[in-house]
Biopython code that builds the backbone (N, CA, C, O; Angstrom):
import numpy as np
from Bio.PDB.StructureBuilder import StructureBuilder

atoms = [
    (1, "MET", "N", (7.388, -14.333, 11.092)),
    (1, "MET", "CA", (8.354, -13.490, 12.047)),
    (1, "MET", "C", (7.505, -13.059, 13.089)),
    (1, "MET", "O", (6.564, -12.341, 12.751)),
    (2, "ARG", "N", (7.657, -13.390, 14.489)),
    (2, "ARG", "CA", (7.019, -12.896, 15.538)),
    (2, "ARG", "C", (7.603, -11.928, 16.216)),
    (2, "ARG", "O", (8.821, -12.025, 16.366)),
    (3, "TYR", "N", (6.946, -10.835, 16.756)),
    (3, "TYR", "CA", (7.571, -9.717, 17.516)),
    (3, "TYR", "C", (7.062, -9.967, 18.870)),
    (3, "TYR", "O", (6.062, -10.645, 19.103)),
    (4, "SER", "N", (7.795, -9.391, 19.753)),
    (4, "SER", "CA", (7.350, -9.267, 21.041)),
    (4, "SER", "C", (6.569, -8.188, 21.409)),
    (4, "SER", "O", (6.543, -7.208, 20.665)),
    (5, "GLN", "N", (5.831, -8.206, 22.588)),
    (5, "GLN", "CA", (4.906, -7.152, 22.965)),
    (5, "GLN", "C", (5.551, -5.990, 23.059)),
    (5, "GLN", "O", (4.979, -4.980, 22.646)),
    (6, "GLU", "N", (6.941, -5.897, 23.649)),
    (6, "GLU", "CA", (7.685, -4.953, 23.842)),
    (6, "GLU", "C", (7.995, -4.054, 22.651)),
    (6, "GLU", "O", (7.787, -2.844, 22.562)),
    (7, "GLU", "N", (8.553, -4.911, 21.719)),
    (7, "GLU", "CA", (8.912, -4.243, 20.574)),
    (7, "GLU", "C", (7.661, -3.660, 19.750)),
    (7, "GLU", "O", (7.852, -2.745, 18.949)),
    (8, "MET", "N", (6.580, -4.115, 19.922)),
    (8, "MET", "CA", (5.313, -3.630, 19.239)),
    (8, "MET", "C", (5.006, -2.292, 19.800)),
    (8, "MET", "O", (4.704, -1.305, 19.129)),
    (9, "GLU", "N", (5.116, -2.351, 21.154)),
    (9, "GLU", "CA", (4.547, -1.203, 21.859)),
    (9, "GLU", "C", (5.764, -0.058, 21.524)),
    (9, "GLU", "O", (5.379, 1.089, 21.300)),
    (10, "THR", "N", (7.039, -0.309, 21.490)),
    (10, "THR", "CA", (7.833, 0.685, 21.165)),
    (10, "THR", "C", (7.571, 1.153, 19.704)),
    (10, "THR", "O", (7.702, 2.361, 19.507)),
    (11, "ALA", "N", (7.253, 0.442, 18.758)),
    (11, "ALA", "CA", (7.051, 0.847, 17.557)),
    (11, "ALA", "C", (5.818, 1.629, 17.361)),
    (11, "ALA", "O", (5.702, 2.502, 16.501)),
    (12, "TYR", "N", (4.922, 1.287, 18.179)),
    (12, "TYR", "CA", (3.499, 2.101, 18.144)),
    (12, "TYR", "C", (3.947, 3.504, 18.851)),
    (12, "TYR", "O", (3.615, 4.562, 18.316)),
    (13, "ASN", "N", (4.637, 3.498, 19.951)),
    (13, "ASN", "CA", (4.992, 4.817, 20.476)),
    (13, "ASN", "C", (5.929, 5.738, 19.428)),
    (13, "ASN", "O", (5.854, 6.966, 19.380)),
    (14, "ASP", "N", (6.720, 5.019, 18.695)),
    (14, "ASP", "CA", (7.576, 5.964, 17.828)),
    (14, "ASP", "C", (6.616, 6.320, 16.784)),
    (14, "ASP", "O", (6.805, 7.412, 16.247)),
    (15, "VAL", "N", (5.558, 5.572, 16.363)),
    (15, "VAL", "CA", (4.680, 6.155, 15.231)),
    (15, "VAL", "C", (3.604, 7.474, 15.844)),
    (15, "VAL", "O", (3.162, 8.399, 15.163)),
    (16, "VAL", "N", (3.407, 7.278, 17.029)),
    (16, "VAL", "CA", (2.480, 8.201, 17.685)),
    (16, "VAL", "C", (3.253, 9.498, 18.060)),
    (16, "VAL", "O", (2.641, 10.554, 18.220)),
    (17, "LYS", "N", (4.657, 9.407, 18.204)),
    (17, "LYS", "CA", (5.480, 10.505, 18.173)),
    (17, "LYS", "C", (5.638, 11.128, 17.117)),
    (17, "LYS", "O", (5.794, 12.339, 17.274)),
    (18, "LYS", "N", (5.659, 10.697, 15.916)),
    (18, "LYS", "CA", (5.900, 11.418, 14.561)),
    (18, "LYS", "C", (4.647, 11.792, 13.927)),
    (18, "LYS", "O", (4.689, 12.500, 12.921)),
    (19, "CYS", "N", (3.417, 11.356, 14.450)),
    (19, "CYS", "CA", (2.089, 11.737, 14.035)),
    (19, "CYS", "C", (1.898, 13.223, 14.269)),
    (19, "CYS", "O", (2.094, 13.701, 15.386)),
    (20, "LYS", "N", (1.517, 13.967, 13.228)),
    (20, "LYS", "CA", (1.270, 15.417, 13.344)),
    (20, "LYS", "C", (-0.266, 15.697, 12.558)),
    (20, "LYS", "O", (-0.303, 15.836, 11.336)),
    (21, "PRO", "N", (-1.225, 15.746, 13.210)),
    (21, "PRO", "CA", (-2.647, 15.909, 12.593)),
    (21, "PRO", "C", (-2.725, 17.309, 12.193)),
    (21, "PRO", "O", (-3.291, 17.546, 11.126)),
    (22, "MET", "N", (-2.214, 18.349, 12.927)),
    (22, "MET", "CA", (-2.445, 19.685, 12.385)),
    (22, "MET", "C", (-1.496, 19.851, 11.124)),
    (22, "MET", "O", (-1.832, 20.609, 10.214)),
    (23, "GLY", "N", (-0.260, 19.109, 11.075)),
    (23, "GLY", "CA", (0.483, 19.158, 9.816)),
    (23, "GLY", "C", (-0.261, 18.534, 8.700)),
    (23, "GLY", "O", (-0.072, 19.020, 7.585)),
    (24, "ALA", "N", (-1.102, 17.507, 8.820)),
    (24, "ALA", "CA", (-1.627, 16.951, 7.761)),
    (24, "ALA", "C", (-2.883, 17.893, 7.172)),
    (24, "ALA", "O", (-3.242, 17.850, 5.996)),
    (25, "ILE", "N", (-3.433, 18.673, 8.098)),
    (25, "ILE", "CA", (-4.456, 19.546, 7.620)),
    (25, "ILE", "C", (-3.677, 20.793, 6.886)),
    (25, "ILE", "O", (-4.091, 21.232, 5.814)),
    (26, "PHE", "N", (-2.700, 21.246, 7.439)),
    (26, "PHE", "CA", (-1.981, 22.244, 6.987)),
    (26, "PHE", "C", (-1.233, 21.872, 5.692)),
    (26, "PHE", "O", (-1.030, 22.759, 4.863)),
    (27, "GLY", "N", (-0.826, 20.657, 5.478)),
    (27, "GLY", "CA", (-0.198, 20.266, 4.196)),
    (27, "GLY", "C", (-1.439, 20.061, 3.327)),
    (27, "GLY", "O", (-1.228, 20.239, 2.128)),
    (28, "ALA", "N", (-2.636, 19.741, 3.655)),
    (28, "ALA", "CA", (-3.887, 19.761, 2.669)),
    (28, "ALA", "C", (-4.187, 21.009, 2.123)),
    (28, "ALA", "O", (-4.520, 21.138, 0.945)),
    (29, "LEU", "N", (-4.069, 22.125, 3.069)),
    (29, "LEU", "CA", (-4.379, 23.331, 2.616)),
    (29, "LEU", "C", (-3.367, 24.047, 1.790)),
    (29, "LEU", "O", (-3.657, 24.862, 0.915)),
    (30, "ASN", "N", (-1.949, 23.628, 2.181)),
    (30, "ASN", "CA", (-0.920, 24.150, 1.172)),
    (30, "ASN", "C", (-1.003, 23.333, -0.125)),
    (30, "ASN", "O", (-0.596, 23.844, -1.168)),
    (31, "GLY", "N", (-1.477, 22.170, -0.115)),
    (31, "GLY", "CA", (-1.726, 21.382, -1.438)),
    (31, "GLY", "C", (-2.720, 21.924, -2.291)),
    (31, "GLY", "O", (-2.639, 21.651, -3.488)),
    (32, "THR", "N", (-3.667, 22.662, -1.874)),
    (32, "THR", "CA", (-4.676, 23.275, -2.657)),
    (32, "THR", "C", (-4.081, 24.308, -3.605)),
    (32, "THR", "O", (-4.578, 24.442, -4.723)),
    (33, "ILE", "N", (-3.124, 24.988, -3.250)),
    (33, "ILE", "CA", (-2.671, 26.233, -3.873)),
    (33, "ILE", "C", (-2.050, 25.543, -5.340)),
    (33, "ILE", "O", (-2.497, 25.794, -6.460)),
    (34, "PRO", "N", (-0.903, 24.610, -5.032)),
    (34, "PRO", "CA", (-0.486, 24.325, -6.459)),
    (34, "PRO", "C", (-1.466, 23.301, -7.420)),
    (34, "PRO", "O", (-1.358, 23.140, -8.636)),
    (35, "ALA", "N", (-2.412, 22.689, -6.540)),
    (35, "ALA", "CA", (-3.358, 21.897, -7.342)),
    (35, "ALA", "C", (-4.447, 22.879, -8.020)),
    (35, "ALA", "O", (-4.917, 22.555, -9.111)),
    (36, "LEU", "N", (-4.764, 23.805, -7.531)),
    (36, "LEU", "CA", (-5.779, 24.836, -8.123)),
    (36, "LEU", "C", (-4.928, 25.447, -9.348)),
    (36, "LEU", "O", (-5.340, 25.471, -10.508)),
    (37, "ALA", "N", (-3.725, 25.918, -8.933)),
    (37, "ALA", "CA", (-2.980, 26.507, -9.940)),
    (37, "ALA", "C", (-2.765, 25.670, -11.285)),
    (37, "ALA", "O", (-2.918, 26.187, -12.391)),
    (38, "ILE", "N", (-2.402, 24.343, -11.103)),
    (38, "ILE", "CA", (-2.270, 23.460, -12.279)),
    (38, "ILE", "C", (-3.521, 23.317, -12.966)),
    (38, "ILE", "O", (-3.521, 23.205, -14.192)),
    (39, "TYR", "N", (-4.790, 23.308, -12.180)),
    (39, "TYR", "CA", (-6.026, 22.990, -12.630)),
    (39, "TYR", "C", (-6.416, 24.372, -13.653)),
    (39, "TYR", "O", (-6.805, 24.330, -14.820)),
    (40, "ILE", "N", (-6.208, 25.395, -12.929)),
    (40, "ILE", "CA", (-6.412, 26.705, -13.879)),
    (40, "ILE", "C", (-5.650, 26.894, -15.150)),
    (40, "ILE", "O", (-6.120, 27.288, -16.217)),
    (41, "SER", "N", (-4.263, 26.521, -14.865)),
    (41, "SER", "CA", (-3.513, 26.660, -16.048)),
    (41, "SER", "C", (-3.884, 25.780, -16.954)),
    (41, "SER", "O", (-3.690, 26.258, -18.071)),
    (42, "PHE", "N", (-4.453, 24.419, -17.012)),
    (42, "PHE", "CA", (-4.815, 23.520, -17.869)),
    (42, "PHE", "C", (-5.973, 24.115, -18.618)),
    (42, "PHE", "O", (-6.102, 23.934, -19.828)),
    (43, "ILE", "N", (-6.980, 24.960, -17.767)),
    (43, "ILE", "CA", (-8.210, 25.546, -18.433)),
    (43, "ILE", "C", (-7.728, 26.497, -19.450)),
    (43, "ILE", "O", (-8.030, 26.457, -20.643)),
    (44, "PHE", "N", (-6.811, 27.514, -18.776)),
    (44, "PHE", "CA", (-6.587, 28.650, -19.736)),
    (44, "PHE", "C", (-5.504, 28.348, -20.941)),
    (44, "PHE", "O", (-5.424, 29.112, -21.903)),
    (45, "ILE", "N", (-4.782, 27.322, -20.830)),
    (45, "ILE", "CA", (-4.015, 26.925, -21.944)),
    (45, "ILE", "C", (-4.973, 26.139, -23.062)),
    (45, "ILE", "O", (-4.566, 26.024, -24.218)),
    (46, "ASN", "N", (-6.242, 25.617, -22.661)),
    (46, "ASN", "CA", (-6.972, 24.877, -23.375)),
    (46, "ASN", "C", (-6.455, 23.642, -23.902)),
    (46, "ASN", "O", (-6.528, 23.289, -25.079)),
    (47, "ILE", "N", (-5.852, 22.916, -22.813)),
    (47, "ILE", "CA", (-5.282, 21.543, -23.217)),
    (47, "ILE", "C", (-6.628, 20.583, -23.076)),
    (47, "ILE", "O", (-7.362, 20.617, -22.088)),
    (48, "LYS", "N", (-6.819, 19.779, -24.147)),
    (48, "LYS", "CA", (-8.052, 18.896, -24.222)),
    (48, "LYS", "C", (-7.817, 17.494, -23.494)),
    (48, "LYS", "O", (-8.022, 16.391, -24.001)),
    (49, "GLU", "N", (-7.420, 17.712, -22.409)),
    (49, "GLU", "CA", (-7.203, 16.474, -21.436)),
    (49, "GLU", "C", (-8.871, 16.037, -21.135)),
    (49, "GLU", "O", (-9.802, 16.823, -21.311)),
    (50, "PRO", "N", (-8.996, 14.891, -20.741)),
    (50, "PRO", "CA", (-10.389, 14.465, -20.209)),
    (50, "PRO", "C", (-10.372, 15.188, -18.828)),
    (50, "PRO", "O", (-9.407, 15.489, -18.125)),
    (51, "ILE", "N", (-11.695, 15.380, -18.634)),
    (51, "ILE", "CA", (-11.983, 15.976, -17.278)),
    (51, "ILE", "C", (-11.800, 15.045, -16.160)),
    (51, "ILE", "O", (-11.614, 15.425, -15.004)),
    (52, "ARG", "N", (-11.851, 13.930, -16.494)),
    (52, "ARG", "CA", (-11.593, 12.751, -15.358)),
    (52, "ARG", "C", (-10.116, 12.845, -14.873)),
    (52, "ARG", "O", (-9.790, 12.553, -13.723)),
    (53, "VAL", "N", (-9.257, 13.265, -15.814)),
    (53, "VAL", "CA", (-7.752, 13.456, -15.350)),
    (53, "VAL", "C", (-7.605, 14.423, -14.504)),
    (53, "VAL", "O", (-7.016, 14.252, -13.436)),
    (54, "LEU", "N", (-8.152, 15.639, -14.891)),
    (54, "LEU", "CA", (-7.911, 16.632, -13.961)),
    (54, "LEU", "C", (-8.627, 16.530, -12.594)),
    (54, "LEU", "O", (-8.194, 17.136, -11.613)),
    (55, "CYS", "N", (-9.770, 15.727, -12.546)),
    (55, "CYS", "CA", (-10.555, 15.735, -11.274)),
    (55, "CYS", "C", (-9.918, 14.801, -10.254)),
    (55, "CYS", "O", (-10.142, 14.892, -9.047)),
    (56, "ILE", "N", (-9.022, 13.798, -10.869)),
    (56, "ILE", "CA", (-8.182, 12.806, -10.077)),
    (56, "ILE", "C", (-6.825, 13.638, -9.630)),
    (56, "ILE", "O", (-6.391, 13.530, -8.483)),
    (57, "PHE", "N", (-6.227, 14.424, -10.559)),
    (57, "PHE", "CA", (-4.970, 14.831, -10.366)),
    (57, "PHE", "C", (-4.903, 15.802, -9.274)),
    (57, "PHE", "O", (-3.947, 15.627, -8.518)),
    (58, "THR", "N", (-5.768, 16.896, -8.970)),
    (58, "THR", "CA", (-5.747, 17.815, -7.872)),
    (58, "THR", "C", (-6.105, 17.183, -6.448)),
    (58, "THR", "O", (-5.577, 17.652, -5.439)),
    (59, "PRO", "N", (-6.929, 16.204, -6.376)),
    (59, "PRO", "CA", (-6.950, 15.619, -4.902)),
    (59, "PRO", "C", (-5.649, 14.811, -4.618)),
    (59, "PRO", "O", (-5.197, 14.693, -3.479)),
    (60, "ALA", "N", (-5.044, 14.231, -5.785)),
    (60, "ALA", "CA", (-3.882, 13.379, -5.569)),
    (60, "ALA", "C", (-2.721, 14.378, -4.960)),
    (60, "ALA", "O", (-1.977, 14.070, -4.029)),
    (61, "ILE", "N", (-2.712, 15.470, -5.573)),
    (61, "ILE", "CA", (-1.590, 16.513, -5.095)),
    (61, "ILE", "C", (-1.862, 16.899, -3.602)),
    (61, "ILE", "O", (-0.957, 16.986, -2.772)),
    (62, "ILE", "N", (-3.243, 17.134, -3.316)),
    (62, "ILE", "CA", (-3.429, 17.538, -1.896)),
    (62, "ILE", "C", (-3.233, 16.241, -0.918)),
    (62, "ILE", "O", (-2.858, 16.401, 0.244)),
    (63, "GLY", "N", (-3.455, 15.201, -1.351)),
    (63, "GLY", "CA", (-3.233, 14.027, -0.581)),
    (63, "GLY", "C", (-1.663, 13.775, -0.305)),
    (63, "GLY", "O", (-1.301, 13.535, 0.847)),
    (64, "ILE", "N", (-0.748, 13.828, -1.344)),
    (64, "ILE", "CA", (0.518, 13.963, -1.185)),
    (64, "ILE", "C", (1.262, 14.866, -0.218)),
    (64, "ILE", "O", (2.126, 14.526, 0.590)),
    (65, "PHE", "N", (0.731, 16.178, -0.465)),
    (65, "PHE", "CA", (1.117, 17.151, 0.393)),
    (65, "PHE", "C", (0.683, 16.964, 1.791)),
    (65, "PHE", "O", (1.467, 17.333, 2.665)),
    (66, "SER", "N", (-0.543, 16.402, 2.163)),
    (66, "SER", "CA", (-0.840, 16.062, 3.446)),
    (66, "SER", "C", (-0.122, 14.729, 4.016)),
    (66, "SER", "O", (0.061, 14.697, 5.233)),
    (67, "ARG", "N", (0.233, 13.799, 3.361)),
    (67, "ARG", "CA", (0.861, 12.876, 3.668)),
    (67, "ARG", "C", (2.393, 13.127, 4.206)),
    (67, "ARG", "O", (2.832, 12.656, 5.255)),
    (68, "PHE", "N", (3.082, 13.911, 3.344)),
    (68, "PHE", "CA", (4.372, 14.160, 3.739)),
    (68, "PHE", "C", (4.675, 15.171, 4.699)),
    (68, "PHE", "O", (5.797, 15.307, 5.185)),
    (69, "VAL", "N", (3.603, 15.943, 5.003)),
    (69, "VAL", "CA", (3.873, 17.068, 6.019)),
    (69, "VAL", "C", (3.098, 16.436, 7.449)),
    (69, "VAL", "O", (3.543, 16.699, 8.566)),
    (70, "GLY", "N", (2.072, 15.707, 7.272)),
    (70, "GLY", "CA", (1.505, 15.348, 8.566)),
    (70, "GLY", "C", (1.828, 14.008, 9.114)),
    (70, "GLY", "O", (1.962, 13.787, 10.318)),
    (71, "ARG", "N", (1.952, 13.084, 8.126)),
    (71, "ARG", "CA", (2.437, 11.651, 8.501)),
    (71, "ARG", "C", (1.317, 11.080, 9.478)),
    (71, "ARG", "O", (1.644, 10.802, 10.632)),
    (72, "THR", "N", (0.059, 10.903, 9.070)),
    (72, "THR", "CA", (-1.027, 10.546, 10.127)),
    (72, "THR", "C", (-1.306, 9.174, 9.925)),
    (72, "THR", "O", (-1.046, 8.792, 8.784)),
    (73, "PHE", "N", (-1.768, 8.303, 10.712)),
    (73, "PHE", "CA", (-2.126, 6.943, 10.570)),
    (73, "PHE", "C", (-3.533, 6.796, 11.256)),
    (73, "PHE", "O", (-3.935, 5.632, 11.272)),
    (74, "ARG", "N", (-4.317, 7.674, 11.793)),
    (74, "ARG", "CA", (-5.404, 7.383, 12.285)),
    (74, "ARG", "C", (-6.579, 7.937, 11.133)),
    (74, "ARG", "O", (-6.406, 8.906, 10.395)),
    (75, "PRO", "N", (-7.659, 7.179, 11.169)),
    (75, "PRO", "CA", (-8.638, 7.584, 10.080)),
    (75, "PRO", "C", (-9.127, 9.143, 10.347)),
    (75, "PRO", "O", (-9.120, 9.941, 9.410)),
    (76, "LEU", "N", (-9.476, 9.468, 11.439)),
    (76, "LEU", "CA", (-9.980, 10.866, 11.540)),
    (76, "LEU", "C", (-9.248, 11.880, 11.011)),
    (76, "LEU", "O", (-9.808, 12.809, 10.431)),
    (77, "HIS", "N", (-7.926, 11.816, 11.151)),
    (77, "HIS", "CA", (-7.151, 12.714, 10.541)),
    (77, "HIS", "C", (-6.935, 12.633, 9.126)),
    (77, "HIS", "O", (-6.671, 13.648, 8.482)),
    (78, "ARG", "N", (-7.052, 11.185, 8.444)),
    (78, "ARG", "CA", (-7.157, 11.296, 7.000)),
    (78, "ARG", "C", (-8.307, 11.725, 6.489)),
    (78, "ARG", "O", (-8.307, 12.220, 5.362)),
    (79, "ILE", "N", (-9.510, 11.606, 7.245)),
    (79, "ILE", "CA", (-10.740, 12.102, 6.761)),
    (79, "ILE", "C", (-10.731, 13.517, 6.591)),
    (79, "ILE", "O", (-11.325, 14.009, 5.631)),
    (80, "LEU", "N", (-10.068, 14.289, 7.489)),
    (80, "LEU", "CA", (-10.289, 15.775, 7.429)),
    (80, "LEU", "C", (-9.467, 16.182, 6.278)),
    (80, "LEU", "O", (-9.872, 17.160, 5.648)),
    (81, "ALA", "N", (-8.238, 15.528, 5.841)),
    (81, "ALA", "CA", (-7.622, 16.119, 4.811)),
    (81, "ALA", "C", (-8.114, 15.666, 3.624)),
    (81, "ALA", "O", (-7.880, 16.342, 2.623)),
    (82, "GLY", "N", (-8.860, 14.482, 3.510)),
    (82, "GLY", "CA", (-9.849, 13.952, 2.497)),
    (82, "GLY", "C", (-10.980, 14.935, 2.121)),
    (82, "GLY", "O", (-11.420, 14.986, 0.972)),
    (83, "PHE", "N", (-11.438, 15.719, 3.130)),
    (83, "PHE", "CA", (-12.474, 16.520, 3.249)),
    (83, "PHE", "C", (-12.022, 17.670, 2.355)),
    (83, "PHE", "O", (-12.620, 18.102, 1.370)),
    (84, "ILE", "N", (-10.833, 18.106, 2.878)),
    (84, "ILE", "CA", (-10.421, 19.339, 2.005)),
    (84, "ILE", "C", (-10.169, 19.049, 0.425)),
    (84, "ILE", "O", (-10.387, 19.877, -0.459)),
    (85, "GLY", "N", (-9.720, 17.857, 0.240)),
    (85, "GLY", "CA", (-9.393, 17.327, -1.180)),
    (85, "GLY", "C", (-10.772, 17.345, -1.924)),
    (85, "GLY", "O", (-10.918, 17.842, -3.041)),
    (86, "ALA", "N", (-11.782, 16.747, -1.185)),
    (86, "ALA", "CA", (-13.113, 16.721, -1.780)),
    (86, "ALA", "C", (-13.724, 17.885, -2.029)),
    (86, "ALA", "O", (-14.369, 17.973, -3.074)),
    (87, "THR", "N", (-13.659, 18.862, -1.249)),
    (87, "THR", "CA", (-14.129, 20.165, -1.342)),
    (87, "THR", "C", (-13.496, 20.986, -2.504)),
    (87, "THR", "O", (-14.158, 21.723, -3.234)),
    (88, "THR", "N", (-12.194, 20.797, -2.607)),
    (88, "THR", "CA", (-11.596, 21.442, -3.852)),
    (88, "THR", "C", (-11.950, 20.879, -4.979)),
    (88, "THR", "O", (-12.034, 21.625, -5.955)),
    (89, "ASN", "N", (-12.235, 19.504, -5.142)),
    (89, "ASN", "CA", (-12.564, 18.668, -6.254)),
    (89, "ASN", "C", (-14.063, 19.150, -6.573)),
    (89, "ASN", "O", (-14.333, 19.331, -7.761)),
    (90, "ILE", "N", (-14.961, 19.349, -5.706)),
    (90, "ILE", "CA", (-16.242, 19.855, -5.984)),
    (90, "ILE", "C", (-16.192, 21.104, -6.581)),
    (90, "ILE", "O", (-16.875, 21.273, -7.591)),
    (91, "LEU", "N", (-15.408, 22.154, -6.082)),
    (91, "LEU", "CA", (-15.374, 23.465, -6.492)),
    (91, "LEU", "C", (-14.780, 23.611, -8.037)),
    (91, "LEU", "O", (-15.071, 24.520, -8.815)),
    (92, "GLU", "N", (-13.796, 22.404, -8.322)),
    (92, "GLU", "CA", (-13.234, 22.541, -9.592)),
    (92, "GLU", "C", (-14.246, 21.989, -10.679)),
    (92, "GLU", "O", (-14.386, 22.547, -11.767)),
    (93, "CYS", "N", (-14.922, 20.882, -10.316)),
    (93, "CYS", "CA", (-15.664, 20.354, -11.476)),
    (93, "CYS", "C", (-17.044, 20.875, -11.350)),
    (93, "CYS", "O", (-17.892, 20.588, -12.195)),
]
sb = StructureBuilder()
sb.init_structure("model")
sb.init_model(0)
sb.init_chain("A")
sb.init_seg("    ")
for serial, (resi, resn, name, xyz) in enumerate(atoms, 1):
    if name == "N":
        sb.init_residue(resn, " ", resi, " ")
    sb.init_atom(name, np.array(xyz, "f"), 0.0, 1.0, " ", f" {name:<3s}", serial, name[0])
structure = sb.get_structure()
């Protein structure tokens, strides 16, 4: 299926209008709160989960928060949210 140039430009402009890079960073920062709370609760409850599960779980929560609040599509904006997730992950492990 081929799209016309006009349809593609309209779709691109719609995506750019919905993009919120500051929302992505705000969502990532807000995602650290429940992610750290879950991580700390797992430690205090003494659940014998593999550390790999916990190290994957918290950045995933941060990414989900960032995705739904920010709706970014440019790599630079995603890298900033990923940096927040990576920093949180390093602090945990």
